[in-house]
C-alpha angles and dihedrals in degrees: 000000000000126000094264092052091046091053091048091051092047090050092050091050090049090051091050090049091051091049091050091054092051100042106008099157095044093048091043093056094048094047095045092048088058097041097049089063096045111029123010093184093054089045089058093049092047091049091053094046098047102032093091090063092047092047091052091054092047094047089054088061094060114104118205090343094300116154121247131245106248091210097050110041117154111249118200112212135190115270113270095023113129112200133150101258093199091054091049090052091050090049091052093049091049092049091052091051089052096043095102089064091054093051093047093049090050090044091228103142103156088055089046091060093049092045096054092043085056091049093051091048096045104043133057103236097166121124134057094274090062097045097104092049091046091049091047093052096043096046091048089067091055091048089052091053087052094050090050090054092245092135098160090054090046092052094047092046097050093041092054091043093053094041090061092060135060092230136336117180094182097055092040090052091052090051091045090054091059092048093048091047087056089045088234092157096171095058093037094052092047091051097044094047087081093054104049090116094051121133093191111119094219092050092047089055090053092050091051091048090052092053091049092051091048091052090049092051090055097046 
């Protein structure tokens, strides 16, 4: 790269930075929508780099510390742009529900923990209609502990998470995955004993995986 090309690249980056500061959430949604179909790893890196700007815009929307509605965030757009606001809001909500995939593909697990802690603090995820999103966000933190090799923290986190609920097949299945990946059959069998009657597809896969590992350990 010669000096002229380097200056052109630096100018382009500066323009992108300025745009992000003016319309961070709008630009974030458009860019992530493109990247998730072309390069998951780059999508993860972009999310990590630009999330602070997006978070700043979202935090400014909070009134008296009230949490935001994930499905109805306000999105500031450049003047003259005509875009379906409802569709943009849907796109943002979908991106947040897929964020764990981006972090995993980028192998950025410390940032993954911080991100989902932010999400749980920032958005109102109470109510039955938000349960899947809530379960997705909370379990992602435990998965990140697992990927970082912090198994004691993972076990404490998932145990406390499940203890606070009557039953949660989704979160239990996420925890079971980490145990089965470690081939920790003792902990996995103890956990899954409470879900033998599950009709959840993800949980049924975990139960089958456990049986296959048990057969392998006896062969």
